[in-house]
C-alpha positions in Angstrom: -32.8 8.7 63.6 -33.6 5.1 63.9 -31.2 2.2 63.7 -31.5 -0.5 61.1 -29.8 -3.0 63.4 -26.5 -3.2 61.6 -25.1 0.0 62.9 -26.4 2.2 60.1 -29.1 4.7 60.4 -31.9 5.5 58.0 -30.1 8.8 57.3 -27.0 7.0 56.3 -29.0 4.9 53.9 -30.7 7.9 52.4 -27.3 9.6 51.8 -26.1 6.5 49.9 -29.2 6.0 47.7 -30.3 9.6 47.1 -27.5 10.6 44.7 -28.0 7.5 42.5 -31.8 8.0 41.9 -32.5 9.2 38.4 -29.0 8.7 37.3 -28.2 6.6 34.1 -25.3 4.3 33.7 -22.5 5.7 31.6 -22.7 2.6 29.3 -26.3 3.6 28.2 -25.3 6.9 26.6 -25.6 6.9 22.8 -27.8 3.8 22.5 -30.5 5.7 20.7 -28.0 6.9 18.1 -26.9 3.4 17.5 -30.4 2.1 17.2 -31.8 4.8 15.0 -28.9 5.6 12.7 -26.2 2.9 12.6 -28.3 -0.3 12.4 -30.5 0.8 9.5 -27.5 2.1 7.7 -25.7 -1.2 8.2 -28.7 -3.2 7.0 -29.2 -1.1 3.9 -25.4 -1.5 3.1 -25.6 -5.2 3.5 -28.6 -5.4 1.2 -26.8 -3.3 -1.4 -23.9 -5.7 -1.3 -26.3 -8.7 -1.8 -28.0 -6.8 -4.6 -24.8 -6.2 -6.5 -23.5 -9.7 -5.9 -26.7 -11.2 -7.3 -26.5 -8.9 -10.3 -22.9 -9.8 -10.9 -23.7 -13.5 -10.7 -26.6 -13.1 -13.1 -24.4 -11.1 -15.5 -21.7 -13.8 -15.5 -24.2 -16.6 -16.2 -25.8 -14.6 -19.0 -22.4 -14.0 -20.6 -21.6 -17.7 -20.4 -25.0 -18.6 -21.9 -24.3 -16.1 -24.8 -20.9 -17.8 -25.3 -22.4 -21.2 -25.4 -25.2 -20.1 -27.7 -22.8 -18.4 -30.1 -20.6 -21.5 -30.2 -23.6 -23.7 -30.8 -25.0 -21.4 -33.5 -21.6 -21.3 -35.3 -21.2 -25.1 -35.5 -21.2 -26.7 -38.9 -24.6 -28.3 -38.8 -26.4 -25.6 -36.8 -28.1 -22.3 -37.4 -28.1 -18.9 -35.6 -31.7 -19.7 -34.3 -30.3 -22.9 -32.7 -27.7 -20.9 -30.9 -30.3 -18.5 -29.7 -32.5 -21.4 -28.4 -29.5 -22.7 -26.4 -28.9 -19.3 -24.9 -32.5 -18.8 -23.9 -32.7 -22.3 -22.4 -29.5 -21.7 -20.3 -30.6 -18.3 -19.0 -34.1 -19.4 -18.1 -32.9 -22.6 -16.4 -30.1 -20.9 -14.4 -30.9 -17.3 -13.5 -34.6 -17.1 -14.4 -35.5 -16.0 -10.9 -32.7 -13.4 -10.7 -33.6 -11.4 -13.8 -36.7 -9.7 -15.2 -37.5 -8.4 -18.7 -35.2 -10.9 -20.3 -34.6 -10.5 -24.1 -32.1 -12.0 -26.5 -31.2 -11.4 -30.1 -29.0 -13.0 -32.8 -27.3 -11.5 -35.8 -25.1 -13.0 -38.5 -23.0 -11.4 -41.3 -22.2 -14.7 -43.0 -18.8 -15.1 -41.3 -19.7 -14.4 -37.7 -22.6 -15.0 -35.4 -23.3 -12.6 -32.5 -25.8 -13.3 -29.6 -26.7 -10.5 -27.3 -28.8 -10.8 -24.1 -30.3 -8.1 -21.9 -32.2 -8.2 -18.6 -32.9 -6.3 -15.5 -31.7 -7.7 -12.1 -34.4 -8.5 -9.6 -34.5 -6.0 -6.8 -33.7 -7.1 -3.3 -35.3 -3.9 -1.8 -38.0 -2.0 -3.8 -36.3 1.4 -3.3 -33.0 0.3 -4.9 -32.3 1.4 -8.5 -32.9 -1.0 -11.4 -29.7 -2.6 -12.6 -29.6 -3.4 -16.3 -27.5 -6.4 -17.3 -26.1 -6.9 -20.9 -23.8 -9.5 -22.4 -22.9 -10.5 -25.9 -20.7 -13.0 -27.5 -19.5 -13.7 -31.1 -18.2 -16.8 -32.8 -16.8 -17.5 -36.3 -19.1 -19.7 -38.3 -17.4 -23.0 -39.0 -17.0 -24.0 -42.6 -15.6 -27.1 -44.2 -13.0 -26.4 -46.8 -11.4 -29.2 -48.7 -7.6 -29.2 -48.9 -7.0 -31.2 -52.0 -7.8 -30.8 -55.7 
C-alpha cells in the first residue's frame, strides 16, 4: 500500500469510495413518477379550470346582454328587432372572442318580449369537450295607458 501523504493509504480511500459508486441519492427516488404523471395531470386540471371560468364569464355576459336587449326591445318607442340588435352588439363587442357559433332569436306574444342567445365556448385545449352556453331574458312590453276620462 502506498501512502497519500496525509496518513491514509490508497486502500483506505478505496474502502470509502467504493460503496458509494453507482448509488443514487434517496431524494432522487420517484422523480420520474412526478415528471410523467403528476405534472401533466396538474397542467390539464389547471386548463380545465380556466376553460370553465371562461365559459362561465361568457355565459354571464350573454345573460346580461339578453337582459339589456329585452329591456330595450320592451321600451315604449322600440321594437323587438331593436332589442335583438342591442343584444347582438353587446355580445359581439364583449365576448366575441370567447364564443363561437353565436346565434340569437327574439319572440313576442304581444305582452312580453323574450330574447334567447346561444353559443359554444371557445376551447382552451382541443381535446376538451364543447361547452354550449345558453341564456334568455324576458321583459314586459311597456304601454301607455291614460288614467283619466
